[in-house]
N, C-alpha and C positions, 0 to 999 in steps of 0.2 A: 520567568527565570528557569523553570523546569524544562520548557520547550527549547530554550537556548542551550541548556546543557546537553539535551538529547541531540540537537542539531550538531553541536560541537563534537560530541563523541562519535556520531555517525560520520562526519567529515574526516575526523582523525582516522577512523577505521578504514575508510576508502583510500586515504593517502598511504596508510601502512600497507594495505593490500596491494596497491599499485607499485609501491616501492619493493615489496617482496617479489612481485611478479617480474619486475625489471632485473632484480638481483638474480633470480633463478635463471632468467634468460642469459645473463652475463656469465653465470656459473657454467651453464651448458657450453657456451662458446669457449670459455676459458679451458674447460676440459678437452674440447676438440683440439685446441692448439697444443695443450700439454701432450696429448697422445700422438699427434701427427708431426710435431715440430722437427724432430731429428730427420725424418724422411723428407719433410718439406724442404729443409735446408739442403739435403743431398740432391734433390731433384730440381730445385729452382735457383739455388745460390751458386754462383760461379766462383771457384777458387782459381784465379788466373795464374797462381804460382805453379799449379799442377797441370795446366793445360799444355799439350804438346804442340809446339809450333811446327807447321808443315815444313818438310824438307824442300830445298830448292827445286823448282820445276825443271823438267828436261829443257835444254836450250833449244831455241829456234834455229834450225840448220842455216837459215839465211841471216842470222844475227851474229856477225863476226865479232862484234864488240864483247858480247856476254859469254862467248864460248870459252875464252881464256879464264873466266872466273868460275863458271858453273861446271865446266867439264862437259863431256858428251857421252851419253850412254850408248853403248854399242848395240844393244838390243833390249827387248822388254824384260828378259830374264835378269839382266844386269841392273836395270832400274828397280825391279822388284826386290832384288837382293839389297840394294842401298836403302830402300824404304823399310824393309824388314829390320835391318840393322839399326835404323833410326828409331823404330818403335822399341826394339830391344834395349837400346841405350836409355830411352825415356823411362821404360819400366824399371830399369835398374836404378835410375835417378830417384824415382818415387819410393822404391823399397829401401834405399840406403840413406836418404836425406832426412834429417831431423828438423821438421818444419816447426816454426814458431806457431803458437795457437792463433787460429784465425778469429779475428774480431768481427762478429756479425752485428751490424748496427740495425736496430729495429725501430720503426716509427713508434712514438710514445702511445698513440691511440689507434685502436682498431676502428677504421673509418666506416661510415655508413654509405650506402649507395643513394644516388639521386632518384627521385621518382621516375624520371625519364629512363634511367638505366634499368630500373626494376620492371617497368612496362615492357622494355625491349627484351629483357631476359625471360619474361613470362611467355614470350612467343618463340623462344629458342629451346634447345635441348634441356635446359635446366628448369623449364616451366613446372615440371613435376615436383621440384624442390621448393617452390615459392608458395607457402601456405597463405601468405598475405603480402600485399604491396605496401604495407605500413612501413614508414621510414624508421630505421633503428638508429638511435643516437650513438655516437662514438663512446668507447669505454677503454680504459687503460688495461693493457695486458700485463699480468703479473709474471715477469720473466723469472723471478726467483723460484717459481713452482715448476719451471720447465727443466727437465733432466736431459742435459746434452752429453754426448760422448766426449771423451778427451780430445783436445785439439780445437775446441770451439769455446768462445767467450761471447755471451750475449750482452749487448749494451743498448741503452735507450739513446735515441738521437739527441735528446736534450742534454746528454752528458758531454757533448762536444760543441764547442763554440765555432769550430771551423767546419767548412763544407767538406764533403767527401774528397773532392779534387785537391783541396788544400792538405788534407791528411795524407793522401797518397803522395803528393809532391814532397812533403816533409820526409816521408820514408825513402823516396828515391834520393833525396839529398843526403840522408844518413847512410843508406846502403846503395850507392850508385852502380856497383858492379853487378853484372848478370849472375855471377856465382853466388851472390848474397840474396837473391830474390826470395829464398826460402825463409828469410828473416822478416820479410814484409808481413804485416798483419791485417791491412785494410784492403778489402776487395770490393765491397759493395754494401748496399743497404736494402732492407726489405720493408715494403709498405703492405700492410695487412688490411683486409676488408671484412665486414661482418659476414657471419655464416647464416645462410638462409636454409631452413629445414623443410622437409615434408611434414604433413600433419602428425605423423606418428613419431617424429624425431628419430628416424632411423637412417635417413639419407640427407645430404645437404651439399651446398656448394659455397665457395668463397673465391674471391679474386686476390691475387698476390702480385705485387710489382717488385721487380728487382732492378735497382738503380746502380749503375757502375760508373757514374760520372756524367758530365755534360754530353748530351746526345748519345747516351749509351744505356741500354737497359732492355728488359723483357717484361711482358705481361702474361700472366697465366690464369686460367680458371681451373680450380681444383675441386674435384668431386670426392666427397667423403661418405663413408657408410659406417654404421655401428655394428660391430661383430662381437657378440657376447659381452657387451658392456664396454668395449674399447673401440675408439674411433680409429679408422685406418683410411688411407688414401685409396680410392677406387680407380680414379683416372685423372689425368692432367691434360688440359688443352693449352697449347702454346698459342696465345693470341697475337703474338708478333714481337719482333726484336729490332732494336736500332743499333 
């Protein structure tokens, strides 16, 4: 009976130690997201309401049909003047428009990488950040602890039954006019992946996916470093956009 008790206590201690270790790892990653999230949103999340649409291109001199609609620039100076005025008008629009808060939809879980991806990353630039090729299970990011500036609202994906395309379509039905686009609140969704650190937990990398609808999105690899106890973004690689 005594041996059984000892075995039971030893097993319980191992489970507790393992649980604490996993919790500590999650806490470190939670802290990374808390520190970098505002900058991460600024650099990876697209607010389509504020993007400047390009002005009409100069017409093809041989295209007689489009001339009557686009006009014809007499010279490069005139074209530059039109483009500069276009940029000035857009800047004024951003400064004087009261945009509705942008809803940032975030995946409920911070995903883990496959072993194949980790092996591939270990041979790339981020090899110095992979202390181990051990698979990390997903964990739920606590959005309530992330302090975002005014103009942003963080929401879990599970809070919506509709797809992103359906949410945006409803907005266009509600605000169909171009003049009301500042009232739209849905622009995209973020998919977050686990942070892998170097041995000293001073550098790390993670992947981020921005989805803006069907066949629309970008993938990024984000490199972070710890500066005096606070995590900051060191560099971002754009892995591709569709």
